C-alpha positions as CSV (number, residue, x, y, z in Angstrom):
1,M,72.9,30.4,-61.6
2,G,71.3,26.9,-61.0
3,I,72.9,23.6,-60.5
4,W,72.7,20.5,-62.7
5,E,70.5,17.6,-61.7
6,Y,71.3,14.1,-63.1
7,A,69.1,11.0,-63.6
8,Q,69.7,7.6,-65.0
9,L,67.7,5.1,-67.0
10,S,68.8,1.4,-67.0
11,V,67.2,-0.8,-69.7
12,T,67.8,-4.5,-69.4
13,S,66.8,-6.8,-72.2
14,S,67.0,-10.6,-71.9
15,W,66.3,-13.5,-74.2
16,A,66.5,-17.2,-73.6
17,E,66.1,-20.0,-76.0
18,N,62.4,-20.8,-76.8
19,T,61.2,-17.6,-75.1
20,D,60.3,-14.0,-76.1
21,W,62.5,-11.0,-75.3
22,N,61.9,-9.6,-71.8
23,H,62.6,-5.9,-71.1
24,S,62.7,-4.0,-67.8
25,T,63.5,-0.4,-66.9
26,I,64.8,1.3,-63.8
27,W,64.7,5.2,-63.5
28,I,66.9,6.8,-60.8
29,W,66.0,10.4,-60.1
30,P,67.9,13.3,-58.5
31,D,65.9,13.0,-55.2
32,K,67.2,9.4,-54.9
33,T,63.8,7.9,-55.7
34,S,63.6,5.1,-58.3
35,S,60.9,3.4,-60.3
36,S,61.0,0.1,-62.2
37,E,58.8,-1.6,-64.7
38,S,58.8,-4.9,-66.5
39,I,57.8,-4.2,-70.1
40,G,57.4,-7.7,-71.5
41,N,58.5,-8.3,-75.1
42,T,57.9,-4.9,-76.6
43,L,60.3,-2.0,-75.9
44,H,60.6,1.4,-77.6
45,V,63.7,3.0,-76.1
46,C,63.2,6.1,-78.4
47,K,59.8,6.7,-76.7
48,L,61.5,6.6,-73.2
49,L,64.3,9.0,-74.4
50,N,61.8,11.4,-76.0
51,A,59.6,11.4,-72.9
52,A,62.7,12.4,-70.8
53,G,63.6,15.1,-73.3
54,S,60.1,16.5,-73.2
55,D,60.5,16.8,-69.4
56,G,63.6,18.9,-69.9
57,W,66.2,16.2,-69.6
58,E,69.2,16.2,-71.9
59,L,70.9,12.9,-72.8
60,T,74.6,13.0,-71.8
61,S,75.8,9.5,-72.2
62,A,74.7,6.0,-73.3
63,V,76.6,2.8,-72.3
64,K,75.7,-0.7,-73.5
65,S,77.0,-4.0,-72.3
66,E,76.1,-7.3,-73.9
67,V,76.5,-10.9,-72.9
68,Y,76.3,-13.5,-75.7
69,P,77.5,-16.9,-74.5
70,S,79.3,-19.2,-77.0
71,N,76.3,-21.6,-77.2
72,N,73.9,-18.7,-78.1
73,N,71.1,-20.0,-75.9
74,F,70.6,-16.7,-74.1
75,W,71.4,-13.0,-74.6
76,H,71.5,-10.3,-72.0
77,I,71.9,-6.6,-72.9
78,N,72.0,-3.8,-70.4
79,S,72.0,-0.1,-71.5
80,I,72.4,2.8,-69.1
81,Y,71.4,6.3,-70.2
82,T,72.5,9.3,-68.2
83,F,70.6,12.6,-68.4
84,K,71.0,16.1,-67.0
85,R,68.9,19.2,-66.6
86,Q,69.2,22.6,-65.0
87,G,68.0,22.4,-61.5
88,S,67.0,25.1,-59.0
89,S,69.7,26.6,-56.8
90,S,67.6,26.5,-53.6
């Protein structure tokens, strides 16, 4: 029987008054490597989740935190998605 491998995707979305949304992603893989990318103002989280699913990853949790100050001149949203898949027992 194999073991479970886990990975995480962190998606950060920021907006400031008079600017476009800015999105960035960070993937953390079971072998402890990571990759990050600044996506600009267009983000399709479903495409990222579907790509992980097509590679055998199963979504196990999603946590979202949001910061909206009282003056509403910026927003910051961070979402963390955790995945698992069956790994080899070697």
